[in-house]
C-alpha positions in Angstrom: 4.8 -10.6 6.3 5.6 -8.2 9.2 7.9 -5.4 8.3 11.3 -6.0 9.9 12.6 -2.9 11.6 16.0 -2.0 12.9 14.3 -1.4 16.3 14.1 -4.8 18.0 11.1 -3.7 20.1 9.2 -2.8 16.9 10.1 -6.1 15.4 8.8 -7.9 18.5 5.6 -5.9 18.2 5.0 -6.7 14.5 5.6 -10.4 14.9 3.4 -10.3 18.0 0.5 -8.8 16.0 1.0 -11.4 13.4 1.0 -14.3 15.9 -2.1 -12.9 17.6 -3.7 -12.8 14.1 -2.9 -16.4 13.4 -4.4 -17.5 16.7 -7.7 -15.6 16.1 -7.7 -17.0 12.5 -7.4 -20.5 13.9 -10.1 -20.0 16.5 -12.5 -18.4 14.0 -11.9 -21.0 11.3 -12.4 -24.0 13.5 -15.5 -22.4 15.1 -16.9 -21.7 11.6 -16.4 -25.4 10.7 -18.2 -26.4 13.9 -21.1 -24.1 13.1 -21.8 -26.0 9.9 -21.1 -29.4 11.4 -18.0 -29.9 9.3 -15.7 -30.8 12.1 -13.9 -28.0 13.9 -14.4 -27.1 17.5 -15.3 -24.3 19.8 -12.7 -24.8 22.5 -11.0 -21.4 22.3 -7.4 -20.4 21.7 -5.6 -23.2 23.5 -7.7 -25.9 21.8 -7.1 -24.3 18.5 -3.4 -24.3 19.0 -3.6 -28.0 19.9 -5.0 -28.8 16.5 -1.6 -27.7 14.9 0.1 -30.7 16.5 -1.4 -33.0 13.9 -0.3 -30.8 11.0 3.0 -30.9 9.1 5.6 -29.0 11.0 3.0 -28.4 13.7 5.6 -28.2 16.5 7.6 -25.7 14.5 4.5 -23.5 14.0 3.7 -23.7 17.7 7.2 -22.5 18.6 7.0 -19.6 16.1 3.5 -18.7 17.4 4.8 -18.9 21.0 7.7 -16.6 20.2 5.4 -14.2 18.5 3.0 -14.1 21.4 5.9 -13.5 23.8 6.8 -10.6 21.6 3.3 -9.3 21.7 3.3 -9.6 25.5 6.6 -7.6 25.7 5.2 -4.9 23.4 2.0 -4.6 25.4 3.8 -4.2 28.7 6.4 -1.8 27.3 3.8 0.2 25.5 1.8 0.6 28.7 4.9 1.5 30.8 6.4 4.0 28.3 3.2 5.3 26.7 4.6 4.4 23.3 1.1 4.8 21.8 0.7 8.3 23.3 -2.4 7.4 25.2 -1.7 10.0 27.9 -2.0 10.0 31.6 -5.6 11.0 32.1 -8.2 8.5 33.4 -9.0 7.2 29.9 -5.4 6.9 28.8 -4.3 5.2 32.1 -7.3 2.8 31.8 -6.3 1.8 28.2 -2.7 1.3 29.3 -3.7 -0.8 32.2 -5.9 -3.0 30.0 -3.0 -3.4 27.5 -0.7 -4.5 30.3 -3.3 -7.0 31.5 -3.7 -8.3 28.0 0.1 -8.7 27.8 -0.1 -11.0 30.9 -2.9 -13.0 29.2 -0.9 -13.5 26.0 2.1 -14.6 28.0 0.0 -17.4 29.4 -1.1 -18.4 26.0 2.5 -18.3 24.7 3.5 -20.6 27.5 0.7 -23.0 26.5 1.8 -23.0 22.9 5.4 -23.7 24.0 4.4 -26.5 26.3 2.4 -28.1 23.5 5.4 -27.9 21.2 7.6 -29.5 23.8 5.1 -32.2 24.6 4.3 -31.0 28.1 0.5 -30.6 27.6 -1.5 -27.4 27.2 -1.9 -26.6 30.9 -5.7 -27.2 30.8 -8.5 -25.5 28.9 -9.2 -21.7 28.9 -12.5 -22.3 30.8 -10.6 -24.2 33.5 -8.0 -21.4 33.7 -10.8 -18.8 34.0 -12.4 -20.8 36.8 -9.1 -21.3 38.6 -8.1 -17.6 38.7 -11.7 -16.6 39.5 -11.7 -19.0 42.5 -8.3 -17.5 43.6 -9.6 -14.0 43.3 -12.9 -14.9 45.1 -10.8 -16.2 48.0 -9.3 -12.8 48.6 -10.8 -10.1 50.8 -13.9 -8.6 49.0 -13.3 -11.3 46.4 -16.9 -11.4 45.1 -16.8 -7.7 44.5 -13.4 -7.9 42.8 -14.7 -10.6 40.4 -17.8 -8.6 39.7 -15.7 -5.5 38.9 -13.5 -7.5 36.6 -16.5 -8.9 34.9 -18.0 -5.4 34.4 -14.6 -4.2 33.0 -14.5 -7.0 30.5 -18.1 -6.5 29.5 -17.3 -2.7 29.2 -14.4 -3.5 26.9 -16.8 -5.7 24.8 -19.3 -2.7 24.5 -16.4 -0.5 23.5 -15.4 -3.0 20.8 -18.9 -3.0 19.5 -19.1 0.8 19.4 -15.8 0.9 17.6 -17.0 -1.7 15.1 -20.2 0.4 14.5 -18.8 3.9 14.2 -15.2 4.0 15.3 -12.0 4.4 13.3 -10.7 0.8 13.1 -7.8 1.9 11.0 -6.7 4.7 13.4 -3.1 3.5 13.8 -2.6 1.9 10.4 -0.7 3.5 7.4 -2.7 1.9 4.6 -2.4 2.1 0.8 -5.5 3.8 -0.5 -6.5 0.9 -2.7 -6.7 -1.5 0.2 -8.5 0.7 2.8 -12.1 -0.4 2.1 -11.7 -4.1 2.5 -9.4 -3.6 5.5 -12.0 -1.4 7.2 -14.6 -4.1 6.6 -12.3 -6.7 8.2 -11.7 -4.5 11.2 -15.4 -3.8 11.7 -16.3 -7.5 11.5 -13.4 -8.4 13.8 -14.1 -5.8 16.5 -17.8 -6.7 16.5 -17.1 -10.4 17.1 -14.6 -9.6 19.8 -17.2 -7.3 21.4 -19.7 -10.2 21.5 -17.3 -12.7 23.1 -16.0 -10.1 25.6 -19.6 -9.3 26.6 -20.3 -13.0 27.2 -17.1 -13.6 29.2 -17.8 -10.5 31.3 -21.4 -11.6 31.9 -20.1 -15.0 33.0 -17.8 -13.4 35.5 -20.6 -11.2 36.9 -22.8 -14.3 37.3 -19.9 -16.0 39.1 -19.7 -13.0 41.5 -23.4 -12.9 42.1 -23.6 -16.7 42.8 -20.2 -16.9 44.6 -19.3 -19.8 42.3 -16.2 -19.9 40.2 -17.8 -22.6 38.0 -19.9 -19.9 36.4 -16.7 -18.4 34.8 -15.8 -19.2 31.2 -13.2 -18.2 28.6 -13.4 -17.7 24.9 -14.4 -21.4 24.3 -17.2 -21.2 26.8 -18.5 -18.0 25.1 -18.6 -19.7 21.7 -20.3 -22.8 23.1 -22.9 -20.5 24.8 -23.7 -19.0 21.4 -24.0 -22.4 19.8 -26.5 -23.5 22.4 -29.0 -20.7 21.7 -32.0 -20.9 19.3 -30.5 -20.7 15.8 -27.2 -21.1 17.6 -25.3 -22.3 14.5 -26.1 -18.9 12.8 -24.9 -16.9 15.8 -21.8 -19.1 16.0 -21.1 -18.8 12.3 -21.4 -15.0 12.3 -19.2 -14.7 15.3 -16.7 -17.2 14.0 -16.5 -15.3 10.7 -15.8 -12.1 12.6 -13.0 -13.7 14.7 -11.5 -15.1 11.5 -11.7 -11.6 10.0 -10.0 -10.2 13.1 -7.2 -12.8 12.5 -6.7 -11.4 9.0 -6.8 -7.9 10.5 -4.0 -8.9 12.9 -1.8 -9.7 9.9 -2.6 -6.3 8.4 -1.6 -4.7 11.7 1.6 -6.6 11.6 2.4 -5.0 8.3 0.9 -1.6 8.4 0.5 -0.5 12.1 2.3 2.6 13.1 4.5 1.6 16.0 6.5 4.3 17.8 8.6 1.8 19.7 11.0 2.9 22.5 14.6 2.2 22.0 16.3 -0.6 24.1 17.6 1.8 26.7 14.1 3.2 27.3 12.7 -0.3 27.4 15.2 -1.4 29.9 14.5 1.6 32.1 10.8 0.9 32.0 11.3 -2.7 33.0 13.6 -1.6 35.8 11.0 0.8 37.1 8.4 -2.0 37.1 10.7 -4.1 39.2 
């Protein structure tokens, strides 16, 4: 369970990490079942959330997940604006903060999808279709192909960074962990970041191909990346390993919800940051 703080921004962040963990756990678990031919699916986050509708209290779970993801969105944006994680204002720090703000926008869209599902308004389309839609929009802008290509390279670069972090980085950098739990949490983090790195590399590669071919149909989201793995020789093995990593990252998200150090701004600072953004 997330630790409930007196600071409402910290509470939002903790429930947000928990909600993100649940989503990754669903995606990984369903993809793992698909790899072994035991049902499941490789449709990505939105499709995974849709499976909750057939479960007991499914709509309640979707509302709770949507609220958590909105909290995660708010935390990411406030963290980026106020530098709550002390990333700094050099090129690297500003790049990380910009990436976190962008991820906040992405999770806001996923939260809206979860809420629409709970209210019976549909999911708003698949992630692959959403990726193609915004790629087509971006490509229609001046220098659009270059912009799509740059976004693709940035996403692929993030994937490489995740893989390096999984290999030799400090995955528990911002966690205050009990000593007896550190080893297995480190293993979860490394598996999770490796799997995220693989899917980010694939998604970035699809975007680069879309730019090179001037075709938004080349763009794919998380579901498309998982399906691409499944279609390779020994694809079930590649999919199973990646799915297991995504499930591990889901569990790691629950650990983050409990043990992450969050130096949250107070409400006045948060309001000032939002006002500056406006």
